[in-house]
C-alpha distance (Angstrom), angle and dihedral (degrees) to the residues before:
residue distance angle dihedral
M1 . . .
T2 3.79 . .
S3 3.79 114.2 .
A4 3.79 124.6 -135.1
R5 3.78 88.6 -112.1
D6 3.80 92.1 55.1
R7 3.80 91.9 48.0
I8 3.79 91.8 51.9
L9 3.81 92.8 48.1
S10 3.79 90.8 47.4
R11 3.80 91.8 52.9
L12 3.79 91.0 48.6
K13 3.80 92.3 50.4
S14 3.80 93.2 47.8
A15 3.81 95.2 47.3
P16 3.81 113.3 112.0
R17 3.77 113.6 -99.2
R18 3.77 116.7 -116.9
T19 3.75 127.0 -158.7
M20 3.77 118.5 -120.7
P21 3.81 113.6 -106.4
E22 3.76 116.2 -109.4
R23 3.76 114.7 -99.6
P24 3.80 112.7 -110.7
D25 3.77 117.9 -109.6
W26 3.78 109.4 -94.0
A27 3.75 135.5 171.2
A28 3.78 126.7 -173.0
P29 3.82 113.0 -110.2
R30 3.78 118.9 -102.9
Y31 3.80 119.9 -149.6
G32 3.79 101.6 172.6
E33 3.79 111.4 -175.6
G34 3.80 89.3 -3.0
R35 3.80 93.3 65.5
M36 3.79 95.6 103.3
T37 3.80 91.5 45.0
Q38 3.80 90.5 53.4
F39 3.80 93.0 45.4
R40 3.78 92.6 50.2
A41 3.80 95.0 43.8
M42 3.80 93.2 52.8
L43 3.80 93.6 47.9
E44 3.79 93.5 46.3
A45 3.80 90.0 49.1
A46 3.81 85.9 59.8
H47 3.84 90.9 52.3
A48 3.81 97.7 -100.9
D49 3.82 121.1 145.1
V50 3.82 107.1 -128.3
R51 3.81 123.3 -169.0
E52 3.81 130.1 177.0
V53 3.78 113.3 -145.3
S54 3.80 140.9 160.5
A55 3.79 122.9 -100.6
A56 3.81 89.8 -112.4
E57 3.79 97.1 49.3
W58 3.80 106.8 41.2
P59 3.84 97.4 91.8
E60 3.81 92.8 57.0
L61 3.79 92.8 42.6
L62 3.79 89.4 52.2
R63 3.80 91.4 48.8
A64 3.80 90.4 53.1
I65 3.83 93.4 47.3
L66 3.80 95.0 49.2
A67 3.80 94.9 41.3
G68 3.79 87.8 53.1
K69 3.79 89.1 56.0
G70 3.81 92.2 51.6
V71 3.81 94.0 -109.7
D72 3.81 112.4 158.1
Q73 3.84 102.2 171.2
V74 3.80 125.5 46.0
L75 3.79 124.7 -174.6
F76 3.81 115.8 -139.7
A77 3.80 140.9 168.2
P78 3.83 106.9 -112.0
A79 3.82 95.1 -169.4
T80 3.82 95.2 59.9
A81 3.80 126.4 85.6
A82 3.81 90.8 -115.7
G83 3.80 90.9 48.1
R84 3.79 92.9 51.9
K85 3.79 91.0 49.5
L86 3.79 91.7 48.6
A87 3.82 92.2 49.4
E88 3.79 91.1 50.3
A89 3.80 94.0 47.4
W90 3.81 93.8 46.7
A91 3.81 95.9 44.1
T92 3.82 91.2 111.4
G93 3.79 91.1 83.3
E94 3.80 96.5 -121.9
A95 3.80 118.4 144.0
P96 2.96 133.4 -54.9
R97 3.80 100.0 58.5
L98 3.79 120.5 -141.9
V99 3.80 118.7 -125.1
P100 3.83 114.6 -164.7
Y101 3.79 122.6 -136.8
D102 3.79 93.2 -137.2
R103 3.80 106.0 127.9
P104 3.82 136.7 72.1
I105 3.79 115.4 -78.6
E106 3.80 91.7 -109.0
E107 3.82 89.0 62.8
M108 3.82 94.4 40.1
K109 3.81 97.8 53.3
P110 3.82 96.8 90.3
V111 3.80 90.0 47.9
L112 3.80 93.7 48.2
V113 3.79 95.6 45.4
H114 3.79 104.7 35.0
E115 3.81 112.2 15.5
V116 3.82 118.5 39.0
Q117 3.79 119.3 65.3
A118 3.81 96.9 -167.3
A119 3.79 141.6 23.0
V120 3.80 131.5 -157.6
T121 3.80 121.4 -144.3
T122 3.78 135.9 160.4
A123 3.79 128.7 -119.2
R124 3.76 121.1 -135.7
S125 3.81 89.9 -143.7
G126 3.80 144.5 -29.7
I127 3.82 132.1 -117.7
A128 3.79 116.5 -142.6
Q129 3.81 97.2 -165.4
T130 3.79 94.4 63.9
G131 3.79 101.8 15.8
S132 3.79 90.6 -116.2
L133 3.80 132.7 157.3
V134 3.79 117.9 -145.5
L135 3.79 109.8 -139.9
W136 3.78 118.7 -168.6
P137 3.83 106.0 -170.0
T138 3.81 117.4 -144.8
P139 3.82 134.9 178.8
D140 3.82 87.8 -95.2
E141 3.81 92.7 48.1
P142 3.82 107.1 26.6
R143 3.79 124.6 -171.7
L144 3.81 93.4 -105.6
M145 3.80 90.0 68.5
S146 3.79 90.0 66.5
L147 3.79 95.3 37.6
L148 3.80 111.5 48.4
P149 3.86 111.4 38.5
P150 3.84 113.7 82.0
I151 3.81 93.2 -124.0
H152 3.79 121.4 48.1
V153 3.80 117.4 -164.1
V154 3.81 115.9 -165.1
L155 3.79 125.2 -167.6
V156 3.79 115.4 -155.7
D157 3.80 129.2 178.6
K158 3.80 109.3 -123.1
A159 3.81 89.6 -141.5
R160 3.81 89.7 60.5
I161 3.79 95.8 57.5
V162 3.81 108.6 109.5
D163 3.79 134.2 -178.5
S164 3.81 102.9 -107.3
L165 3.79 146.4 0.0
A166 3.80 88.0 -101.4
D167 3.80 89.0 58.4
T168 3.80 90.7 48.7
M169 3.79 92.1 52.8
A170 3.81 92.5 46.9
T171 3.80 96.9 42.9
E172 3.79 93.8 48.1
A173 3.83 94.3 39.5
W174 3.79 95.5 -124.7
A175 3.79 89.9 170.0
G176 3.79 88.8 68.8
G177 3.79 97.2 46.2
M178 3.78 124.8 7.3
P179 3.80 118.1 -165.4
T180 3.78 119.3 -117.2
N181 3.80 89.4 -124.9
A182 3.80 119.8 17.0
V183 3.81 110.9 176.4
L184 3.80 125.3 -161.6
V185 3.80 112.4 -156.9
S186 3.80 118.9 -169.4
G187 3.81 102.0 168.7
P188 3.80 142.5 -29.8
S189 3.79 119.4 -44.1
K190 3.79 111.6 -78.6
T191 3.77 141.0 168.2
A192 3.80 136.6 175.0
D193 3.79 135.1 -142.4
I194 3.80 126.4 -135.4
E195 3.81 89.5 -79.2
Q196 3.83 89.3 55.8
T197 3.79 93.7 -115.7
L198 3.81 107.9 156.2
A199 3.79 120.2 -132.3
Y200 3.79 122.2 -172.1
G201 3.78 128.2 -146.0
V202 3.79 98.6 21.4
H203 3.80 97.3 122.0
G204 3.80 100.5 18.3
P205 3.82 143.2 -18.7
K206 3.79 115.2 -6.3
E207 3.81 91.9 -153.7
L208 3.79 130.8 45.3
I209 3.80 119.9 -165.5
V210 3.81 116.1 -172.1
L211 3.79 120.8 -165.3
V212 3.79 111.0 -165.3
I213 3.77 105.0 -157.3
G214 3.78 121.5 -152.4
E215 3.76 140.1 141.8
A216 3.78 93.1 -81.2
A217 3.75 134.4 25.5
């Protein structure tokens, strides 16, 4: 007696073979000197706050932005280069106060959920075409840092902003080593109901602040 499995396999084997359709011609967009303009325009269209700032000045600019929003506790990654610079620049004790992510997640949950109002992480690169930030979570900078606090601050090197996702994958050699969790962020968290009314902050940060760091502001 022929089993259901055998009948299904037989039908699959006897089905006529079809050739795969040709892939359409496609070329990655090129923005040239307009790359930063495109990157900024796409992020701002998604309600992100984008600032260009020098490598020397970004900690004080960030302090001013967050203090102006009434933020008094900021989560940061003390083991990263950006975290060390932030800790040094904010050592005066002025508000906001830095809170290090330096404990197991079980101990950090109350801090993440109830105490800090903002978190600072770094982006591996930026994508001009879509206004996206490529986050590559690590043990020092885990995904929860960019997911739970109401305000997410992302630092991105201006020199690492490329034209497209294809350029990102090629430049960073993703084919030779994909991350376990690459995250593309293109604005604050948002969702819409059946009437298409947007709400921000439902599934993640309600504000996204992007500091594009270069040699000059």
